[in-house]
C-alpha positions as CSV (number, residue, x, y, z in Angstrom):
1,M,41.2,13.0,25.2
2,S,40.4,15.8,22.8
3,T,43.1,14.7,20.4
4,L,41.7,11.2,20.3
5,T,38.3,12.5,19.7
6,G,39.5,14.7,16.8
7,E,41.4,11.8,15.3
8,T,38.3,9.6,15.6
9,A,36.1,12.2,13.9
10,E,38.7,12.6,11.0
11,A,38.8,8.8,10.6
12,E,35.0,8.5,10.5
13,A,34.4,11.4,8.2
14,P,35.4,9.6,4.9
15,A,33.0,6.7,5.8
16,A,30.0,9.0,5.3
17,D,30.8,9.6,1.7
18,P,29.8,6.2,0.2
19,P,26.1,6.5,1.5
20,T,25.9,10.0,0.1
21,A,27.3,8.9,-3.2
22,R,24.8,6.0,-3.3
23,G,22.0,8.4,-2.5
24,G,23.0,10.7,-5.3
25,V,23.1,7.7,-7.8
26,R,19.7,6.6,-6.6
27,R,18.3,10.2,-7.2
28,V,19.8,10.3,-10.6
29,L,18.4,6.8,-11.5
30,G,15.0,7.9,-10.1
31,R,15.0,11.0,-12.3
32,L,15.9,9.0,-15.3
33,G,13.1,6.5,-14.6
34,G,10.5,9.3,-14.2
35,P,7.5,9.6,-16.6
36,A,8.8,12.9,-18.0
37,V,12.2,11.4,-18.9
38,R,10.5,8.2,-20.4
39,T,8.2,10.4,-22.5
40,R,11.2,12.4,-23.9
41,L,13.2,9.3,-24.5
42,G,10.2,7.7,-26.4
43,T,9.8,10.9,-28.4
44,L,13.5,10.9,-29.3
45,A,13.3,7.3,-30.3
46,G,10.3,8.0,-32.6
47,V,12.2,10.9,-34.2
48,V,15.2,8.8,-34.8
49,I,13.1,6.1,-36.5
50,L,11.5,8.6,-38.8
51,A,14.8,10.2,-39.6
52,V,16.3,6.8,-40.6
53,L,13.3,6.0,-42.7
54,F,13.4,9.3,-44.6
55,W,17.2,8.9,-45.0
56,R,16.9,5.4,-46.5
57,L,13.7,5.7,-48.4
58,G,13.4,9.5,-49.0
59,T,10.6,11.9,-48.4
60,G,8.8,11.0,-51.6
61,A,6.7,8.3,-49.9
62,F,5.5,10.8,-47.3
63,V,4.6,13.4,-49.9
64,D,2.9,10.8,-52.2
65,G,0.8,9.5,-49.3
66,V,-0.5,13.0,-48.3
67,R,-1.1,13.9,-52.0
68,R,-3.4,10.9,-52.5
69,I,-5.8,11.8,-49.8
70,D,-9.1,13.4,-51.0
71,A,-12.4,14.5,-49.4
72,A,-14.1,11.1,-49.8
73,T,-11.3,9.4,-48.0
74,L,-11.4,11.9,-45.2
75,A,-15.2,11.4,-44.9
76,A,-14.7,7.6,-44.7
77,A,-12.0,8.1,-42.1
78,L,-14.3,10.3,-40.0
79,G,-17.1,7.6,-40.2
80,I,-14.7,4.8,-39.1
81,G,-13.4,7.0,-36.3
82,L,-16.9,7.7,-35.1
83,V,-17.6,4.0,-34.8
84,T,-14.4,3.1,-33.1
85,T,-14.7,6.1,-30.7
86,V,-18.2,5.3,-29.7
87,F,-17.5,1.7,-29.0
88,S,-14.3,2.6,-27.1
89,A,-16.3,5.1,-24.9
90,W,-18.9,2.3,-24.3
91,R,-16.1,0.0,-23.1
92,W,-14.7,2.7,-20.9
93,A,-18.2,3.3,-19.3
94,L,-18.6,-0.4,-18.7
95,V,-15.2,-0.7,-17.0
96,A,-15.8,2.3,-14.9
97,R,-19.2,1.0,-13.8
98,G,-17.6,-2.4,-13.0
99,I,-15.2,-0.8,-10.5
100,G,-17.9,1.3,-8.9
101,I,-17.8,4.8,-10.4
102,R,-20.3,6.5,-12.6
103,L,-19.5,7.7,-16.2
104,P,-22.3,9.0,-18.5
105,F,-22.1,7.7,-22.0
106,G,-22.3,11.1,-23.7
107,A,-19.5,12.5,-21.5
108,A,-17.4,9.4,-22.2
109,V,-17.7,9.9,-26.0
110,A,-16.7,13.5,-25.7
111,D,-13.8,12.8,-23.4
112,Y,-12.6,9.9,-25.6
113,Y,-12.6,12.1,-28.7
114,R,-10.6,14.8,-26.8
115,A,-8.1,12.1,-25.6
116,L,-7.6,10.8,-29.1
117,F,-6.8,14.2,-30.4
118,L,-4.3,14.9,-27.6
119,N,-2.7,11.5,-28.2
120,A,-2.3,12.4,-31.9
121,A,-1.2,16.0,-31.4
122,L,1.2,15.7,-28.4
123,P,4.4,13.6,-28.2
124,G,4.3,10.3,-26.3
125,G,1.0,9.1,-27.7
126,V,-0.5,8.6,-24.2
127,L,-1.0,12.1,-22.8
128,G,-4.6,12.2,-23.9
129,D,-5.4,9.0,-21.9
130,V,-3.6,10.5,-18.9
131,H,-5.7,13.6,-19.2
132,R,-9.0,11.8,-19.4
133,A,-8.0,9.5,-16.5
134,V,-7.2,12.4,-14.2
135,R,-10.3,14.5,-15.2
136,H,-12.7,11.6,-14.8
137,G,-11.1,10.7,-11.4
138,Q,-11.5,14.3,-10.2
139,D,-15.1,14.6,-11.5
140,A,-16.0,11.3,-9.8
141,G,-14.4,12.2,-6.6
142,D,-12.0,9.2,-6.7
143,L,-8.8,9.9,-8.6
144,G,-7.4,6.4,-8.0
145,R,-10.4,4.6,-9.4
146,G,-10.6,7.0,-12.3
147,V,-7.0,6.2,-13.3
148,R,-7.6,2.5,-12.9
149,A,-10.7,2.6,-15.1
150,V,-8.6,4.1,-18.0
151,V,-5.8,1.6,-17.4
152,L,-8.2,-1.3,-17.4
153,E,-10.0,-0.1,-20.5
154,R,-6.7,0.3,-22.4
155,T,-5.7,-3.1,-21.1
156,A,-8.8,-4.7,-22.5
157,G,-8.0,-3.2,-25.9
158,Q,-4.4,-4.5,-25.9
159,L,-5.5,-8.0,-24.8
160,A,-7.9,-8.1,-27.8
161,L,-5.1,-6.9,-30.1
162,F,-2.6,-9.5,-28.8
163,A,-5.1,-12.3,-29.0
164,A,-6.2,-11.5,-32.6
165,G,-2.6,-10.8,-33.6
166,G,-1.4,-14.0,-32.3
167,A,-4.2,-16.0,-34.0
168,V,-3.8,-14.3,-37.3
169,L,0.0,-14.3,-37.4
170,L,0.1,-18.0,-36.6
171,T,-2.4,-19.1,-39.2
172,M,-2.1,-16.7,-42.1
173,P,0.9,-16.0,-44.4
174,S,3.0,-13.3,-42.9
175,P,6.7,-12.3,-42.7
176,V,6.8,-13.5,-39.1
177,R,4.7,-16.7,-39.3
178,D,7.7,-19.0,-39.1
179,Q,9.2,-17.0,-36.2
180,M,5.8,-17.1,-34.4
181,R,5.4,-20.8,-34.8
182,A,8.9,-21.3,-33.5
183,A,8.2,-19.1,-30.5
184,V,4.9,-20.8,-29.6
185,P,6.4,-23.7,-27.5
186,L,8.5,-21.2,-25.5
187,A,5.5,-19.0,-24.9
188,G,3.4,-22.0,-23.9
189,L,6.0,-23.1,-21.4
190,G,6.2,-19.6,-20.0
191,L,2.4,-19.5,-19.6
192,V,2.3,-22.9,-17.8
193,G,5.1,-21.7,-15.5
194,A,3.2,-18.5,-14.6
195,C,0.1,-20.5,-13.9
196,A,2.0,-22.8,-11.6
197,V,3.5,-19.9,-9.7
198,V,0.1,-18.3,-9.2
199,L,-1.4,-21.7,-8.0
200,A,1.5,-22.2,-5.6
201,L,1.0,-18.7,-4.2
202,R,-2.7,-19.4,-3.7
203,M,-2.1,-22.7,-2.0
204,N,0.6,-21.3,0.4
205,R,-1.1,-18.0,1.4
206,V,0.8,-15.8,3.7
207,P,-1.0,-13.9,6.6
208,P,-2.9,-11.0,5.1
209,G,-0.8,-7.9,5.1
210,R,-1.0,-4.4,3.6
211,K,0.7,-5.1,0.3
212,P,-1.1,-8.5,-0.4
213,R,-4.4,-6.8,0.4
214,A,-3.7,-4.0,-2.1
215,V,-2.8,-6.5,-4.7
216,R,-5.9,-8.6,-4.1
217,G,-8.0,-5.4,-4.3
218,M,-6.5,-4.5,-7.7
219,L,-7.0,-8.1,-9.0
220,G,-10.6,-8.0,-7.7
221,E,-11.3,-4.7,-9.5
222,A,-9.8,-6.1,-12.7
223,R,-12.0,-9.2,-12.4
224,R,-15.2,-7.2,-11.8
225,A,-14.4,-4.7,-14.6
226,L,-13.4,-7.1,-17.4
227,F,-14.5,-10.6,-16.6
228,S,-17.8,-10.3,-14.7
229,R,-21.2,-11.3,-16.1
230,T,-22.3,-7.8,-16.5
231,T,-19.3,-6.3,-18.2
232,A,-17.5,-9.1,-20.0
233,P,-19.9,-9.4,-23.0
234,G,-19.9,-5.7,-23.6
235,V,-16.1,-5.4,-23.2
236,L,-15.6,-8.3,-25.6
237,V,-17.9,-6.9,-28.3
238,S,-16.6,-3.4,-28.1
239,S,-13.0,-4.6,-28.3
240,V,-13.7,-6.7,-31.4
241,V,-15.5,-3.8,-33.1
242,V,-12.7,-1.3,-32.3
243,L,-10.0,-3.6,-33.6
244,A,-12.0,-4.2,-36.8
245,G,-12.3,-0.5,-37.2
246,Y,-8.5,-0.1,-36.9
247,V,-8.0,-2.8,-39.5
248,A,-10.5,-1.2,-41.8
249,M,-8.7,2.1,-41.5
250,F,-5.4,0.4,-42.5
251,V,-7.1,-1.3,-45.4
252,L,-8.5,2.1,-46.5
253,A,-5.0,3.6,-46.3
254,A,-3.6,0.7,-48.4
255,D,-6.3,1.3,-51.0
256,V,-5.5,5.0,-51.1
257,A,-1.8,4.2,-51.4
258,D,-2.5,1.7,-54.2
259,A,-0.7,-1.1,-52.4
260,G,-2.1,-3.8,-54.8
261,A,-2.8,-6.4,-52.1
262,S,-5.9,-8.2,-51.0
263,V,-7.5,-7.9,-47.6
264,A,-6.2,-11.4,-46.6
265,E,-2.6,-10.2,-47.5
266,L,-3.1,-6.9,-45.7
267,L,-4.6,-8.3,-42.5
268,P,-1.4,-9.7,-40.9
269,L,0.6,-6.6,-42.0
270,A,-2.1,-4.4,-40.4
271,L,-1.9,-6.3,-37.1
272,L,1.9,-6.0,-37.2
273,A,1.6,-2.3,-37.6
274,L,-1.0,-2.0,-34.8
275,L,1.2,-4.0,-32.5
276,A,4.1,-1.6,-33.2
277,M,1.9,1.3,-32.4
278,S,1.5,0.0,-28.8
279,L,5.2,0.6,-28.2
280,P,5.8,3.8,-26.2
281,L,8.5,5.0,-28.7
282,N,6.6,7.4,-30.9
283,V,5.8,11.0,-31.7
284,G,2.0,11.1,-31.5
285,G,1.9,7.6,-32.9
286,W,4.5,8.1,-35.6
287,G,7.7,6.1,-35.6
288,P,7.5,2.4,-34.9
289,R,4.3,2.0,-37.1
290,E,6.1,3.4,-40.1
291,G,9.2,1.3,-39.5
292,V,7.4,-2.0,-39.1
293,A,5.1,-1.3,-42.0
294,A,8.1,-0.6,-44.3
295,W,9.8,-3.7,-43.2
296,A,6.7,-5.9,-43.4
297,F,5.7,-4.7,-46.9
298,G,9.3,-5.2,-48.0
299,A,9.4,-8.7,-46.6
300,A,6.0,-9.5,-48.2
301,G,7.3,-8.4,-51.6
302,L,5.2,-5.3,-51.8
303,G,8.0,-2.8,-51.4
304,A,9.3,-0.9,-48.4
305,G,8.5,2.4,-49.9
306,R,4.9,1.3,-50.4
307,G,4.6,0.2,-46.8
308,L,5.9,3.6,-45.6
309,T,3.3,5.3,-47.8
310,V,0.5,3.2,-46.4
311,A,1.6,4.0,-42.8
312,V,1.8,7.7,-43.6
313,V,-1.7,7.7,-45.0
314,Y,-3.0,5.7,-42.0
315,G,-1.4,8.3,-39.7
316,V,-3.0,11.2,-41.5
317,L,-6.4,9.5,-41.6
318,S,-6.2,8.7,-37.9
319,L,-5.4,12.4,-37.2
320,A,-8.4,13.5,-39.3
321,A,-10.6,11.0,-37.4
322,S,-9.6,12.6,-34.1
323,L,-10.4,16.2,-35.2
324,P,-13.8,16.2,-33.4
325,G,-11.7,16.0,-30.3
326,A,-10.3,19.5,-31.1
327,V,-13.9,20.8,-31.2
328,V,-14.6,19.3,-27.8
329,L,-11.5,20.7,-26.4
330,V,-12.3,24.3,-27.6
331,A,-15.9,24.0,-26.5
332,R,-14.9,22.8,-23.0
333,W,-12.4,25.7,-22.7
334,Y,-15.0,28.2,-23.8
335,A,-17.6,26.8,-21.3
336,A,-15.0,27.0,-18.5
337,T,-14.1,30.6,-19.4
338,R,-17.8,31.6,-19.4
339,N,-18.4,30.0,-16.1
340,R,-15.5,31.8,-14.5
341,R,-16.7,35.1,-16.0
342,A,-20.2,34.5,-14.6
343,A,-18.8,33.5,-11.2
344,D,-16.6,36.6,-10.7
345,P,-17.4,39.3,-13.3
346,E,-15.7,42.1,-11.3
347,Q,-12.3,40.4,-11.2
348,L,-12.5,39.5,-14.9
349,T,-13.4,43.1,-15.8
350,E,-10.5,44.5,-13.8
351,E,-8.2,41.9,-15.5
352,A,-9.5,42.7,-19.0
353,H,-9.8,46.5,-18.6
354,P,-7.2,47.6,-16.1
355,V,-7.5,51.3,-17.3
356,E,-11.2,51.4,-16.7
357,A,-10.7,49.8,-13.2
358,E,-8.3,52.6,-12.4
359,E,-10.7,55.2,-13.6
360,A,-13.4,53.7,-11.4
361,H,-11.2,54.3,-8.4
362,P,-9.9,57.9,-8.7
363,L,-7.6,57.4,-5.7
364,G,-5.7,54.7,-7.5
365,A,-5.7,51.0,-6.8
366,E,-3.2,51.2,-3.9
367,E,-5.0,54.1,-2.2
368,A,-8.5,52.7,-2.8
369,R,-7.8,49.3,-1.4
370,P,-7.7,50.5,2.3
371,L,-11.1,52.1,1.8
372,Q,-12.6,48.7,1.0
373,E,-11.3,47.0,4.2
374,P,-13.9,46.5,7.0
375,R,-13.9,49.2,9.6
376,R,-12.6,48.4,13.0
377,P,-15.0,49.0,15.9
378,L,-14.4,52.2,17.7
379,A,-13.3,52.2,21.3
380,P,-16.1,53.1,23.8
381,L,-16.0,56.8,24.8
382,A,-15.2,57.6,28.4
383,P,-18.1,59.2,30.3
384,A,-17.9,63.0,30.4
385,P,-17.1,64.5,33.8
386,V,-20.0,65.9,35.7
387,V,-19.6,69.7,36.3
388,R,-21.7,71.2,39.1
389,I,-22.6,74.8,38.6
390,P,-23.3,76.9,41.8
391,A,-26.8,78.0,42.4
392,Q,-25.9,81.8,42.2
393,L,-24.4,81.4,38.7
394,S,-27.4,79.5,37.5
395,E,-29.7,82.2,38.8
396,V,-27.6,85.0,37.3
397,R,-27.5,83.1,33.9
398,S,-31.3,82.5,33.9
399,E,-31.9,86.1,34.7
400,K,-29.5,87.3,32.1
401,Y,-30.9,85.1,29.3
402,A,-34.6,85.2,30.4
403,P,-36.9,87.0,27.8
404,K,-38.1,90.4,28.9
405,E,-41.7,91.0,29.7
406,S,-42.1,93.7,27.0
407,A,-40.8,91.4,24.4
408,R,-43.1,88.6,25.5
409,L,-46.1,90.9,25.4
410,A,-45.2,92.2,22.0
411,R,-44.7,88.7,20.7
412,S,-48.0,87.6,22.1
413,S,-49.8,90.5,20.4
414,L,-48.5,89.6,17.0
415,P,-51.2,88.5,14.5
416,F,-51.7,84.7,14.0
417,S,-50.2,84.2,17.4
418,A,-50.3,80.6,18.6
419,V,-50.9,81.8,22.2
420,P,-54.7,82.1,23.0
421,R,-55.8,85.2,24.9
422,E,-58.4,85.3,27.6
423,G,-58.9,81.5,27.5
424,R,-60.5,81.7,24.0
425,P,-59.2,79.9,21.0
426,M,-57.5,81.9,18.2
427,T,-59.9,82.6,15.3
428,P,-59.8,85.1,12.5
429,E,-62.5,87.2,14.2
430,S,-60.4,87.5,17.4
431,V,-57.5,88.7,15.2
């Protein structure tokens, strides 16, 4: 019986390996699909694109673009960035109010500036948006709604960009107008199919479950945040103004780079570059924008090198426009440090001046610490035993230690004695 059991165990042992192997493959795939890995892959893709551009076109376009920027151009970029940031913050506040969380307008402007600076300074191009989403959710007491507010706000901007880009690229001369017109029928059929699927799902509703209820909740929040009567006009106006500001920044960059093209010629090229910026394959926004601009300018007969210069100038101006976010970041850090110092000054003093803290405790930190611990209550003392003294010993002790009569008389006869004599009070005359 034991032999059969051992053989059965040996036969079943290899069968456990495939699930283990499948679990290991799933873990590896899960790690590869994580946000950190995606950010690193996007950063690597942006670096590769820039390296190929510099290898094919040289670094002269980059140096020439930076050299052409002057103080007046930086001031204009700061002005355009102020307009776009203020309207973006207004759109964010409207979306947040639409899903039921409060966001003051001033705080929204400051947080949006900080997010723009982090997007431009950190790889990935979206870490600033992640930061403001988490911070707003924590401040509002609802992390999920805070994140969804930022996602919906960015979605509104992307929808405006896609709609304007599609309309411009279909109607105005551009390197992709023929391809866009050829793709319109396919896109139309896809849109009709999607609408049919949605309509069929609404007509054949399944019993409400947990997952459909969550999906309906998300769709309801999106409808209230973007398409309700109270938020839709503001979201639309702010999105149009922000997109116009981005296009104006691109036209300014083309003017600085001396592209030699009119605004009508630059508009589709600018929208192509902005659409490329939405791809998560960049290093702080650099990468696809430069590649698409170089290709689009080359296809339009303006020169690929000129397109790269325009994209480089646009990137530098965008970074300059986000510099107030660095001021906000430093100010918030200083305020947080000062609040911590005011909340716990003794701890910060010991951390900043460990030598003075040791001098304040001459016994040393390790020896002084037990003295600061609360004292434990003492155990109650046991009652003392009662000792009975015999009467003979008490009489002998009293006679032995009793004052003598001569001493008592001598003491009573001292001047200024407190003992009155003959029943009269003590006066100076009696003395």
